[in-house]
Every structure is written in C-alpha cells, then in structure tokens.
N, CA, C and O atoms as a printed pandas DataFrame, in Angstrom:
     atom_number atom_name residue_name chain_id  residue_number  x_coord  y_coord  z_coord
0              1         N          MET        A               1   34.195  112.566    0.760
1              2        CA          MET        A               1   34.136  111.436    1.676
2              3         C          MET        A               1   34.279  110.177    0.918
3              4         O          MET        A               1   33.647  110.017   -0.126
4              5         N          ARG        A               2   35.103  109.242    1.403
5              6        CA          ARG        A               2   35.290  107.940    0.728
6              7         C          ARG        A               2   34.083  107.061    0.895
7              8         O          ARG        A               2   33.424  107.112    1.933
8              9         N          LYS        A               3   33.780  106.267   -0.082
9             10        CA          LYS        A               3   32.683  105.365   -0.083
10            11         C          LYS        A               3   32.971  104.146    0.763
11            12         O          LYS        A               3   34.123  103.730    0.884
12            13         N          LEU        A               4   31.945  103.574    1.345
13            14        CA          LEU        A               4   32.161  102.327    2.198
14            15         C          LEU        A               4   32.388  101.148    1.278
15            16         O          LEU        A               4   31.789  101.034    0.208
16            17         N          SER        A               5   33.253  100.292    1.719
17            18        CA          SER        A               5   33.456   99.009    1.007
18            19         C          SER        A               5   32.216   98.140    1.177
19            20         O          SER        A               5   31.440   98.332    2.113
20            21         N          PRO        A               6   32.033   97.184    0.268
21            22        CA          PRO        A               6   30.872   96.242    0.431
22            23         C          PRO        A               6   30.822   95.607    1.757
23            24         O          PRO        A               6   29.750   95.478    2.349
24            25         N          LYS        A               7   32.000   95.187    2.270
25            26        CA          LYS        A               7   32.093   94.527    3.575
26            27         C          LYS        A               7   31.684   95.491    4.715
27            28         O          LYS        A               7   30.992   95.098    5.654
28            29         N          GLN        A               8   32.117   96.726    4.613
29            30        CA          GLN        A               8   31.749   97.772    5.604
30            31         C          GLN        A               8   30.232   98.059    5.532
31            32         O          GLN        A               8   29.580   98.198    6.567
32            33         N          ALA        A               9   29.679   98.147    4.315
33            34        CA          ALA        A               9   28.295   98.456    4.117
34            35         C          ALA        A               9   27.434   97.275    4.668
35            36         O          ALA        A               9   26.391   97.529    5.271
36            37         N          ASN        A              10   27.818   96.084    4.489
37            38        CA          ASN        A              10   27.111   94.923    5.037
38            39         C          ASN        A              10   27.094   94.984    6.546
39            40         O          ASN        A              10   26.044   94.806    7.163
40            41         N          LEU        A              11   28.247   95.234    7.150
41            42        CA          LEU        A              11   28.337   95.265    8.560
42            43         C          LEU        A              11   27.564   96.458    9.125
43            44         O          LEU        A              11   26.892   96.329   10.149
44            45         N          LEU        A              12   27.653   97.612    8.470
45            46        CA          LEU        A              12   26.828   98.755    8.927
46            47         C          LEU        A              12   25.340   98.446    8.879
47            48         O          LEU        A              12   24.587   98.798    9.787
48            49         N          SER        A              13   24.936   97.792    7.821
49            50        CA          SER        A              13   23.515   97.467    7.714
50            51         C          SER        A              13   23.081   96.551    8.880
51            52         O          SER        A              13   21.977   96.703    9.404
52            53         N          ILE        A              14   23.934   95.616    9.278
53            54        CA          ILE        A              14   23.647   94.710   10.343
54            55         C          ILE        A              14   23.506   95.510   11.660
55            56         O          ILE        A              14   22.562   95.320   12.427
56            57         N          LEU        A              15   24.481   96.409   11.887
57            58        CA          LEU        A              15   24.475   97.220   13.107
58            59         C          LEU        A              15   23.256   98.121   13.219
59            60         O          LEU        A              15   22.695   98.294   14.300
60            61         N          VAL        A              16   22.853   98.691   12.089
61            62        CA          VAL        A              16   21.664   99.576   12.080
62            63         C          VAL        A              16   20.421   98.792   12.350
63            64         O          VAL        A              16   19.546   99.255   13.082
64            65         N          THR        A              17   20.311   97.589   11.770
65            66        CA          THR        A              17   19.178   96.701   12.060
66            67         C          THR        A              17   19.122   96.299   13.469
67            68         O          THR        A              17   18.060   96.355   14.089
68            69         N          LEU        A              18   20.268   95.876   14.032
69            70        CA          LEU        A              18   20.348   95.450   15.353
70            71         C          LEU        A              18   19.968   96.631   16.358
71            72         O          LEU        A              18   19.243   96.447   17.336
72            73         N          ASN        A              19   20.501   97.792   16.039
73            74        CA          ASN        A              19   20.175   98.939   16.875
74            75         C          ASN        A              19   18.686   99.235   16.873
75            76         O          ASN        A              19   18.111   99.542   17.917
76            77         N          ALA        A              20   18.036   99.142   15.665
77            78        CA          ALA        A              20   16.611   99.415   15.591
78            79         C          ALA        A              20   15.834   98.382   16.405
79            80         O          ALA        A              20   14.863   98.741   17.070
80            81         N          TRP        A              21   16.223   97.147   16.372
81            82        CA          TRP        A              21   15.584   96.100   17.127
82            83         C          TRP        A              21   15.714   96.423   18.645
83            84         O          TRP        A              21   14.744   96.359   19.401
84            85         N          GLU        A              22   16.976   96.775   19.052
85            86        CA          GLU        A              22   17.184   97.071   20.476
86            87         C          GLU        A              22   16.349   98.245   20.924
87            88         O          GLU        A              22   15.797   98.201   22.023
88            89         N          GLN        A              23   16.228   99.278   20.143
89            90        CA          GLN        A              23   15.366  100.445   20.500
90            91         C          GLN        A              23   13.914  100.027   20.611
91            92         O          GLN        A              23   13.205  100.542   21.476
92            93         N          LYS        A              24   13.446   99.127   19.785
93            94        CA          LYS        A              24   12.073   98.758   19.813
94            95         C          LYS        A              24   11.736   97.716   20.907
95            96         O          LYS        A              24   10.658   97.752   21.501
96            97         N          ASN        A              25   12.700   96.771   21.162
97            98        CA          ASN        A              25   12.434   95.602   22.015
98            99         C          ASN        A              25   13.143   95.596   23.342
99           100         O          ASN        A              25   12.818   94.755   24.181
100          101         N          SER        A              26   14.045   96.434   23.579
101          102        CA          SER        A              26   14.820   96.340   24.831
102          103         C          SER        A              26   14.991   97.709   25.492
103          104         O          SER        A              26   15.931   98.444   25.188
104          105         N          ALA        A              27   14.063   98.042   26.406
105          106        CA          ALA        A              27   14.151   99.291   27.093
106          107         C          ALA        A              27   15.466   99.433   27.887
107          108         O          ALA        A              27   15.977  100.541   28.050
108          109         N          SER        A              28   16.010   98.302   28.379
109          110        CA          SER        A              28   17.295   98.348   29.142
110          111         C          SER        A              28   18.507   98.893   28.337
111          112         O          SER        A              28   19.497   99.338   28.918
112          113         N          LEU        A              29   18.403   98.847   27.016
113          114        CA          LEU        A              29   19.497   99.270   26.185
114          115         C          LEU        A              29   19.369  100.715   25.690
115          116         O          LEU        A              29   20.182  101.152   24.876
116          117         N          HIS        A              30   18.370  101.462   26.163
117          118        CA          HIS        A              30   18.111  102.806   25.672
118          119         C          HIS        A              30   19.087  103.825   26.203
119          120         O          HIS        A              30   19.287  104.862   25.571
120          121         N          THR        A              31   19.696  103.573   27.330
121          122        CA          THR        A              31   20.682  104.501   27.913
122          123         C          THR        A              31   22.062  103.895   27.979
123          124         O          THR        A              31   22.235  102.679   27.907
124          125         N          GLN        A              32   23.019  104.747   28.115
125          126        CA          GLN        A              32   24.427  104.257   28.202
126          127         C          GLN        A              32   24.643  103.468   29.486
127          128         O          GLN        A              32   25.381  102.483   29.492
128          129         N          SER        A              33   24.001  103.898   30.585
129          130        CA          SER        A              33   24.170  103.175   31.862
130          131         C          SER        A              33   23.435  101.874   31.815
131          132         O          SER        A              33   23.899  100.900   32.408
132          133         N          GLY        A              34   22.308  101.799   31.139
133          134        CA          GLY        A              34   21.520  100.588   30.982
134          135         C          GLY        A              34   22.305   99.616   30.106
135          136         O          GLY        A              34   22.382   98.426   30.411
136          137         N          ARG        A              35   22.871  100.106   29.047
137          138        CA          ARG        A              35   23.639   99.273   28.147
138          139         C          ARG        A              35   24.908   98.687   28.852
139          140         O          ARG        A              35   25.253   97.520   28.669
140          141         N          SER        A              36   25.559   99.518   29.635
141          142        CA          SER        A              36   26.727   99.058   30.412
142          143         C          SER        A              36   26.329   97.975   31.359
143          144         O          SER        A              36   27.008   96.950   31.419
144          145         N          LEU        A              37   25.223   98.145   32.133
145          146        CA          LEU        A              37   24.776   97.186   33.098
146          147         C          LEU        A              37   24.413   95.836   32.348
147          148         O          LEU        A              37   24.760   94.742   32.795
148          149         N          TYR        A              38   23.707   95.989   31.202
149          150        CA          TYR        A              38   23.234   94.872   30.435
150          151         C          TYR        A              38   24.470   93.975   30.101
151          152         O          TYR        A              38   24.453   92.761   30.303
152          153         N          PHE        A              39   25.520   94.625   29.590
153          154        CA          PHE        A              39   26.625   93.798   29.110
154          155         C          PHE        A              39   27.508   93.333   30.312
155          156         O          PHE        A              39   28.233   92.350   30.159
156          157         N          GLN        A              40   27.474   93.987   31.477
157          158        CA          GLN        A              40   28.130   93.486   32.643
158          159         C          GLN        A              40   27.427   92.199   33.098
159          160         O          GLN        A              40   28.073   91.222   33.478
160          161         N          LEU        A              41   26.094   92.222   33.049
161          162        CA          LEU        A              41   25.352   91.021   33.436
162          163         C          LEU        A              41   25.532   89.951   32.399
163          164         O          LEU        A              41   25.584   88.769   32.738
164          165         N          ALA        A              42   25.632   90.337   31.109
165          166        CA          ALA        A              42   25.875   89.309   30.056
166          167         C          ALA        A              42   27.216   88.638   30.281
167          168         O          ALA        A              42   27.366   87.433   30.082
168          169         N          GLN        A              43   28.154   89.405   30.684
169          170        CA          GLN        A              43   29.521   88.913   30.936
170          171         C          GLN        A              43   29.579   87.805   32.067
171          172         O          GLN        A              43   30.399   86.887   32.074
172          173         N          VAL        A              44   28.616   88.011   33.003
173          174        CA          VAL        A              44   28.533   86.983   34.084
174          175         C          VAL        A              44   28.268   85.582   33.517
175          176         O          VAL        A              44   28.773   84.577   34.018
176          177         N          LEU        A              45   27.430   85.557   32.417
177          178        CA          LEU        A              45   27.099   84.269   31.869
178          179         C          LEU        A              45   28.279   83.574   31.155
179          180         O          LEU        A              45   28.202   82.390   30.824
180          181         N          LEU        A              46   29.376   84.333   30.922
181          182        CA          LEU        A              46   30.589   83.750   30.361
182          183         C          LEU        A              46   31.496   83.225   31.472
183          184         O          LEU        A              46   32.466   82.523   31.189
184          185         N          ALA        A              47   31.201   83.550   32.714
185          186        CA          ALA        A              47   32.123   83.153   33.795
186          187         C          ALA        A              47   32.143   81.660   33.962
187          188         O          ALA        A              47   31.122   80.988   33.816
188          189         N          PRO        A              48   33.325   81.140   34.271
189          190        CA          PRO        A              48   33.506   79.733   34.449
190          191         C          PRO        A              48   32.769   79.181   35.649
191          192         O          PRO        A              48   32.383   78.012   35.612
192          193         N          VAL        A              49   32.552   79.923   36.690
193          194        CA          VAL        A              49   31.838   79.503   37.894
194          195         C          VAL        A              49   30.470   80.082   37.860
195          196         O          VAL        A              49   30.285   81.297   37.936
196          197         N          GLU        A              50   29.481   79.185   37.742
197          198        CA          GLU        A              50   28.071   79.647   37.670
198          199         C          GLU        A              50   27.644   80.180   39.003
199          200         O          GLU        A              50   27.968   79.662   40.071
200          201         N          GLY        A              51   26.881   81.268   38.873
201          202        CA          GLY        A              51   26.394   81.917   40.176
202          203         C          GLY        A              51   27.187   83.055   40.615
203          204         O          GLY        A              51   26.751   83.819   41.477
204          205         N          ASP        A              52   28.408   83.223   40.034
205          206        CA          ASP        A              52   29.201   84.439   40.338
206          207         C          ASP        A              52   28.470   85.667   39.744
207          208         O          ASP        A              52   27.863   85.608   38.675
208          209         N          GLY        A              53   28.560   86.718   40.460
209          210        CA          GLY        A              53   27.890   87.920   39.952
210          211         C          GLY        A              53   28.830   89.072   39.703
211          212         O          GLY        A              53   30.044   88.875   39.666
212          213         N          VAL        A              54   28.308   90.266   39.533
213          214        CA          VAL        A              54   29.085   91.436   39.437
214          215         C          VAL        A              54   29.057   92.197   40.700
215          216         O          VAL        A              54   27.963   92.427   41.215
216          217         N          SER        A              55   30.160   92.619   41.260
217          218        CA          SER        A              55   30.194   93.381   42.441
218          219         C          SER        A              55   29.418   94.675   42.252
219          220         O          SER        A              55   29.582   95.346   41.233
220          221         N          MET        A              56   28.568   95.040   43.222
221          222        CA          MET        A              56   27.824   96.268   43.040
222          223         C          MET        A              56   28.672   97.513   43.014
223          224         O          MET        A              56   28.261   98.568   42.530
224          225         N          LYS        A              57   29.875   97.364   43.552
225          226        CA          LYS        A              57   30.778   98.471   43.559
226          227         C          LYS        A              57   31.535   98.668   42.218
227          228         O          LYS        A              57   31.989   99.754   41.858
228          229         N          GLN        A              58   31.627   97.504   41.511
229          230        CA          GLN        A              58   32.259   97.552   40.163
230          231         C          GLN        A              58   31.288   98.102   39.137
231          232         O          GLN        A              58   30.146   97.655   39.038
232          233         N          ARG        A              59   31.754   99.071   38.381
233          234        CA          ARG        A              59   30.947   99.497   37.258
234          235         C          ARG        A              59   31.853   99.960   36.165
235          236         O          ARG        A              59   32.925  100.502   36.433
236          237         N          LEU        A              60   31.444   99.757   34.918
237          238        CA          LEU        A              60   32.186  100.146   33.801
238          239         C          LEU        A              60   31.565  101.343   33.101
239          240         O          LEU        A              60   30.402  101.678   33.328
240          241         N          GLY        A              61   32.339  101.971   32.262
241          242        CA          GLY        A              61   31.799  103.086   31.533
242          243         C          GLY        A              61   31.949  104.391   32.351
243          244         O          GLY        A              61   32.589  104.442   33.401
244          245         N          ASP        A              62   31.311  105.436   31.792
245          246        CA          ASP        A              62   31.378  106.711   32.492
246          247         C          ASP        A              62   30.020  107.153   33.025
247          248         O          ASP        A              62   29.764  108.349   33.166
248          249         N          ALA        A              63   29.191  106.235   33.305
249          250        CA          ALA        A              63   27.891  106.589   33.919
250          251         C          ALA        A              63   28.088  106.917   35.382
251          252         O          ALA        A              63   28.996  106.383   36.020
252          253         N          SER        A              64   27.245  107.795   35.929
253          254        CA          SER        A              64   27.378  108.188   37.285
254          255         C          SER        A              64   26.880  107.049   38.144
255          256         O          SER        A              64   26.120  106.189   37.698
256          257         N          GLU        A              65   27.340  107.063   39.430
257          258        CA          GLU        A              65   26.910  106.080   40.341
258          259         C          GLU        A              65   25.357  106.063   40.534
259          260         O          GLU        A              65   24.740  105.003   40.640
260          261         N          ARG        A              66   24.773  107.258   40.571
261          262        CA          ARG        A              66   23.301  107.380   40.691
262          263         C          ARG        A              66   22.643  106.712   39.519
263          264         O          ARG        A              66   21.695  105.945   39.683
264          265         N          SER        A              67   23.129  106.991   38.358
265          266        CA          SER        A              67   22.526  106.427   37.152
266          267         C          SER        A              67   22.634  104.943   37.147
267          268         O          SER        A              67   21.696  104.264   36.732
268          269         N          MET        A              68   23.763  104.394   37.602
269          270        CA          MET        A              68   23.897  102.931   37.657
270          271         C          MET        A              68   22.968  102.320   38.651
271          272         O          MET        A              68   22.376  101.273   38.388
272          273         N          ARG        A              69   22.825  102.935   39.772
273          274        CA          ARG        A              69   21.888  102.498   40.850
274          275         C          ARG        A              69   20.475  102.536   40.370
275          276         O          ARG        A              69   19.691  101.622   40.631
276          277         N          ASP        A              70   20.140  103.598   39.661
277          278        CA          ASP        A              70   18.748  103.677   39.090
278          279         C          ASP        A              70   18.482  102.541   38.107
279          280         O          ASP        A              70   17.394  101.967   38.071
280          281         N          GLN        A              71   19.556  102.217   37.271
281          282        CA          GLN        A              71   19.443  101.163   36.324
282          283         C          GLN        A              71   19.305   99.805   36.999
283          284         O          GLN        A              71   18.492   98.974   36.595
284          285         N          MET        A              72   20.114   99.594   38.036
285          286        CA          MET        A              72   20.072   98.350   38.811
286          287         C          MET        A              72   18.609   98.184   39.382
287          288         O          MET        A              72   18.045   97.092   39.320
288          289         N          ARG        A              73   18.043   99.236   39.910
289          290        CA          ARG        A              73   16.741   99.161   40.434
290          291         C          ARG        A              73   15.719   98.823   39.385
291          292         O          ARG        A              73   14.823   98.007   39.603
292          293         N          SER        A              74   15.862   99.461   38.237
293          294        CA          SER        A              74   14.972   99.237   37.085
294          295         C          SER        A              74   15.074   97.773   36.582
295          296         O          SER        A              74   14.078   97.121   36.270
296          297         N          PHE        A              75   16.291   97.318   36.526
297          298        CA          PHE        A              75   16.550   95.929   36.031
298          299         C          PHE        A              75   15.906   94.916   37.073
299          300         O          PHE        A              75   15.309   93.910   36.688
300          301         N          GLN        A              76   16.051   95.218   38.320
301          302        CA          GLN        A              76   15.518   94.405   39.366
302          303         C          GLN        A              76   13.969   94.327   39.352
303          304         O          GLN        A              76   13.355   93.277   39.537
304          305         N          GLU        A              77   13.396   95.522   39.117
305          306        CA          GLU        A              77   11.913   95.571   39.017
306          307         C          GLU        A              77   11.428   94.829   37.826
307          308         O          GLU        A              77   10.349   94.238   37.862
308          309         N          ALA        A              78   12.206   94.839   36.742
309          310        CA          ALA        A              78   11.836   94.135   35.481
310          311         C          ALA        A              78   12.126   92.641   35.599
311          312         O          ALA        A              78   11.765   91.887   34.695
312          313         N          GLY        A              79   12.752   92.193   36.656
313          314        CA          GLY        A              79   13.035   90.788   36.854
314          315         C          GLY        A              79   14.283   90.328   36.112
315          316         O          GLY        A              79   14.419   89.147   35.793
316          317         N          LEU        A              80   15.181   91.246   35.841
317          318        CA          LEU        A              80   16.354   90.920   35.014
318          319         C          LEU        A              80   17.584   90.595   35.879
319          320         O          LEU        A              80   18.518   89.944   35.411
320          321         N          LEU        A              81   17.582   91.046   37.128
321          322        CA          LEU        A              81   18.713   90.777   38.020
322          323         C          LEU        A              81   18.236   90.579   39.494
323          324         O          LEU        A              81   17.162   91.047   39.872
324          325         N          THR        A              82   19.021   89.911   40.268
325          326        CA          THR        A              82   18.799   89.786   41.662
326          327         C          THR        A              82   20.135   90.179   42.394
327          328         O          THR        A              82   21.201   90.281   41.788
328          329         N          GLU        A              83   20.001   90.380   43.679
329          330        CA          GLU        A              83   21.111   90.723   44.450
330          331         C          GLU        A              83   21.461   89.505   45.378
331          332         O          GLU        A              83   20.576   88.755   45.789
332          333         N          LYS        A              84   22.713   89.346   45.675
333          334        CA          LYS        A              84   23.093   88.318   46.669
334          335         C          LYS        A              84   24.329   88.822   47.371
335          336         O          LYS        A              84   25.019   89.736   46.919
336          337         N          ASN        A              85   24.579   88.178   48.504
337          338        CA          ASN        A              85   25.792   88.484   49.271
338          339         C          ASN        A              85   27.044   87.990   48.575
339          340         O          ASN        A              85   27.020   86.934   47.943
340          341         N          GLY        A              86   28.139   88.732   48.677
341          342        CA          GLY        A              86   29.367   88.317   48.028
342          343         C          GLY        A              86   29.896   86.980   48.543
343          344         O          GLY        A              86   29.685   86.585   49.690
344          345         N          THR        A              87   30.608   86.296   47.610
345          346        CA          THR        A              87   31.136   84.983   48.039
346          347         C          THR        A              87   32.419   85.103   48.913
347          348         O          THR        A              87   32.691   84.220   49.727
348          349         N          GLN        A              88   33.217   86.214   48.738
349          350        CA          GLN        A              88   34.405   86.440   49.494
350          351         C          GLN        A              88   34.038   87.164   50.859
351          352         O          GLN        A              88   34.566   86.832   51.921
352          353         N          ASP        A              89   33.182   88.083   50.765
353          354        CA          ASP        A              89   32.823   88.924   51.938
354          355         C          ASP        A              89   31.312   89.092   51.899
355          356         O          ASP        A              89   30.743   89.611   50.939
356          357         N          ALA        A              90   30.654   88.613   53.025
357          358        CA          ALA        A              90   29.162   88.662   53.038
358          359         C          ALA        A              90   28.630   90.127   53.152
359          360         O          ALA        A              90   27.451   90.393   52.922
360          361         N          ARG        A              91   29.552   91.064   53.517
361          362        CA          ARG        A              91   29.146   92.469   53.588
362          363         C          ARG        A              91   28.966   93.092   52.223
363          364         O          ARG        A              91   28.260   94.089   52.074
364          365         N          THR        A              92   29.601   92.510   51.235
365          366        CA          THR        A              92   29.485   93.055   49.882
366          367         C          THR        A              92   28.315   92.408   49.148
367          368         O          THR        A              92   27.903   91.291   49.459
368          369         N          LYS        A              93   27.795   93.140   48.169
369          370        CA          LYS        A              93   26.638   92.666   47.426
370          371         C          LYS        A              93   27.079   92.443   45.990
371          372         O          LYS        A              93   27.932   93.160   45.466
372          373         N          GLN        A              94   26.476   91.426   45.357
373          374        CA          GLN        A              94   26.669   91.147   43.934
374          375         C          GLN        A              94   25.339   91.193   43.274
375          376         O          GLN        A              94   24.310   90.920   43.893
376          377         N          ILE        A              95   25.352   91.548   41.980
377          378        CA          ILE        A              95   24.210   91.443   41.194
378          379         C          ILE        A              95   24.326   90.264   40.290
379          380         O          ILE        A              95   25.409   90.031   39.753
380          381         N          VAL        A              96   23.283   89.499   40.081
381          382        CA          VAL        A              96   23.306   88.241   39.303
382          383         C          VAL        A              96   22.173   88.283   38.329
383          384         O          VAL        A              96   21.062   88.659   38.702
384          385         N          PRO        A              97   22.408   87.905   37.066
385          386        CA          PRO        A              97   21.362   87.899   36.108
386          387         C          PRO        A              97   20.353   86.765   36.390
387          388         O          PRO        A              97   20.724   85.691   36.863
388          389         N          THR        A              98   19.072   87.032   36.088
389          390        CA          THR        A              98   18.051   86.041   36.257
390          391         C          THR        A              98   17.870   85.216   35.035
391          392         O          THR        A              98   18.489   85.505   34.011
392          393         N          GLU        A              99   17.056   84.206   35.085
393          394        CA          GLU        A              99   16.724   83.354   33.899
394          395         C          GLU        A              99   15.986   84.239   32.868
395          396         O          GLU        A              99   16.170   84.034   31.669
396          397         N          LYS        A             100   15.194   85.171   33.277
397          398        CA          LYS        A             100   14.510   86.093   32.347
398          399         C          LYS        A             100   15.534   86.903   31.558
399          400         O          LYS        A             100   15.389   87.112   30.354
400          401         N          PHE        A             101   16.566   87.351   32.256
401          402        CA          PHE        A             101   17.665   88.131   31.585
402          403         C          PHE        A             101   18.283   87.218   30.572
403          404         O          PHE        A             101   18.505   87.619   29.429
404          405         N          ALA        A             102   18.580   85.944   30.979
405          406        CA          ALA        A             102   19.268   85.042   30.047
406          407         C          ALA        A             102   18.436   84.732   28.856
407          408         O          ALA        A             102   18.968   84.599   27.754
408          409         N          ASP        A             103   17.101   84.604   29.032
409          410        CA          ASP        A             103   16.176   84.408   27.888
410          411         C          ASP        A             103   16.212   85.590   26.944
411          412         O          ASP        A             103   16.310   85.414   25.729
412          413         N          ASP        A             104   16.131   86.842   27.510
413          414        CA          ASP        A             104   16.174   88.060   26.697
414          415         C          ASP        A             104   17.453   88.138   25.947
415          416         O          ASP        A             104   17.442   88.483   24.766
416          417         N          LEU        A             105   18.601   87.827   26.590
417          418        CA          LEU        A             105   19.918   87.841   25.958
418          419         C          LEU        A             105   19.985   86.846   24.799
419          420         O          LEU        A             105   20.517   87.151   23.731
420          421         N          ARG        A             106   19.426   85.631   25.032
421          422        CA          ARG        A             106   19.430   84.615   23.983
422          423         C          ARG        A             106   18.718   85.140   22.743
423          424         O          ARG        A             106   19.184   84.946   21.621
424          425         N          GLN        A             107   17.564   85.818   22.956
425          426        CA          GLN        A             107   16.774   86.354   21.849
426          427         C          GLN        A             107   17.615   87.397   21.111
427          428         O          GLN        A             107   17.637   87.410   19.881
428          429         N          HIS        A             108   18.295   88.255   21.832
429          430        CA          HIS        A             108   19.201   89.255   21.323
430          431         C          HIS        A             108   20.323   88.635   20.473
431          432         O          HIS        A             108   20.610   89.071   19.358
432          433         N          LEU        A             109   20.941   87.596   21.055
433          434        CA          LEU        A             109   21.997   86.894   20.334
434          435         C          LEU        A             109   21.516   86.175   19.090
435          436         O          LEU        A             109   22.173   86.167   18.049
436          437         N          ASP        A             110   20.347   85.573   19.236
437          438        CA          ASP        A             110   19.759   84.865   18.040
438          439         C          ASP        A             110   19.547   85.847   16.880
439          440         O          ASP        A             110   19.827   85.525   15.725
440          441         N          LEU        A             111   19.050   87.043   17.203
441          442        CA          LEU        A             111   18.825   88.045   16.127
442          443         C          LEU        A             111   20.182   88.415   15.494
443          444         O          LEU        A             111   20.316   88.462   14.271
444          445         N          CYS        A             112   21.207   88.684   16.377
445          446        CA          CYS        A             112   22.506   89.031   15.892
446          447         C          CYS        A             112   23.113   87.924   14.993
447          448         O          CYS        A             112   23.694   88.207   13.945
448          449         N          ILE        A             113   22.962   86.694   15.423
449          450        CA          ILE        A             113   23.475   85.600   14.616
450          451         C          ILE        A             113   22.753   85.489   13.273
451          452         O          ILE        A             113   23.367   85.278   12.227
452          453         N          GLY        A             114   21.437   85.637   13.337
453          454        CA          GLY        A             114   20.609   85.603   12.134
454          455         C          GLY        A             114   21.005   86.743   11.153
455          456         O          GLY        A             114   21.099   86.505    9.949
456          457         N          LEU        A             115   21.223   87.899   11.631
457          458        CA          LEU        A             115   21.613   88.988   10.765
458          459         C          LEU        A             115   23.001   88.705   10.075
459          460         O          LEU        A             115   23.204   88.927    8.882
460          461         N          LEU        A             116   23.917   88.203   10.931
461          462        CA          LEU        A             116   25.255   87.916   10.388
462          463         C          LEU        A             116   25.196   86.721    9.378
463          464         O          LEU        A             116   25.873   86.742    8.350
464          465         N          GLU        A             117   24.415   85.739    9.679
465          466        CA          GLU        A             117   24.324   84.583    8.754
466          467         C          GLU        A             117   23.628   84.935    7.453
467          468         O          GLU        A             117   23.836   84.277    6.433
468          469         N          TYR        A             118   22.781   85.998    7.486
469          470        CA          TYR        A             118   22.086   86.431    6.266
470          471         C          TYR        A             118   23.104   87.027    5.266
471          472         O          TYR        A             118   22.979   86.847    4.055
472          473         N          ARG        A             119   24.072   87.710    5.785
473          474        CA          ARG        A             119   25.072   88.417    4.997
474          475         C          ARG        A             119   26.410   87.709    4.794
475          476         O          ARG        A             119   27.132   87.965    3.830
476          477         N          TYR        A             120   26.720   86.807    5.737
477          478        CA          TYR        A             120   28.061   86.199    5.716
478          479         C          TYR        A             120   27.932   84.681    5.896
479          480         O          TYR        A             120   26.954   84.182    6.452
480          481         N          LEU        A             121   28.896   84.005    5.434
481          482        CA          LEU        A             121   28.987   82.568    5.683
482          483         C          LEU        A             121   29.697   82.412    7.028
483          484         O          LEU        A             121   30.858   82.792    7.179
484          485         N          MET        A             122   28.975   81.843    8.010
485          486        CA          MET        A             122   29.549   81.791    9.327
486          487         C          MET        A             122   30.100   80.403    9.594
487          488         O          MET        A             122   29.395   79.404    9.448
488          489         N          ILE        A             123   31.322   80.349    9.974
489          490        CA          ILE        A             123   31.956   79.017   10.288
490          491         C          ILE        A             123   32.506   79.147   11.703
491          492         O          ILE        A             123   33.329   80.022   11.972
492          493         N          GLU        A             124   32.061   78.291   12.599
493          494        CA          GLU        A             124   32.518   78.354   14.020
494          495         C          GLU        A             124   33.897   77.734   14.077
495          496         O          GLU        A             124   34.139   76.654   13.537
496          497         N          LYS        A             125   34.777   78.427   14.729
497          498        CA          LYS        A             125   36.167   77.959   14.931
498          499         C          LYS        A             125   36.199   76.941   16.058
499          500         O          LYS        A             125   37.264   76.423   16.392
C-alpha cells in the first residue's frame, strides 16, 4: 500500500478529529439519514431568500422515507427544525432550520475552520 502524502495525512487527521467531535457532540449526525437531513437544513441557510425551507417531499441520499420522517420528528423534538406551509402551494409542507440549529451549525463550522487553520494557511478568496 502506498503511503499518504503529508497533505493527505493532514487532511485525514482533520477529518478524523471532526468525525470524533461529531460523534461526541452531535447526535443528529450519527446516522446517514440524520446526516442527510442536517446538511439539507444547512443548505437552506445558503439560500438567497431567507425563510425558504426544504420541501418535505424532497430528500437526498438513499435513506428510506420512514427513516427520514423519524429523523425529522427527532430534529423537531430537539428544536432544530420547524414546519411551515409551502410558499408556492399551501398544501405542501417545508422544513425550516431554527435558530438553535443555526447556532449548532456555527459551532460545527467554527471547529472545522479551527482545524483547517491549525494545519493550513487559510486565505479567503
């Protein structure tokens, strides 16, 4: 087996540390369906129009519908998401991240940035 380059070893070290933090601090990231939902909600925060959510019918990944619904219920009970009527059609539902979710995500991102800055010189483009 070929040895990892120093750059690859640094990045792998960051990923391992980040994964350990996620396992210890974020129950929502312990399953594939939870991770998928987490990043779908995170993506909402990048949307140009604030308040837009993710359609409850839309789901990414290969998690079952039941698994995703269980995760949505779990996230809702934890105060990480809320439901609202769709903007185009009131019969559809959307899930929207809460401020608690945004705070948890900021903490996650701050850790990731800190790990990267420890090993790399980061210059924002």
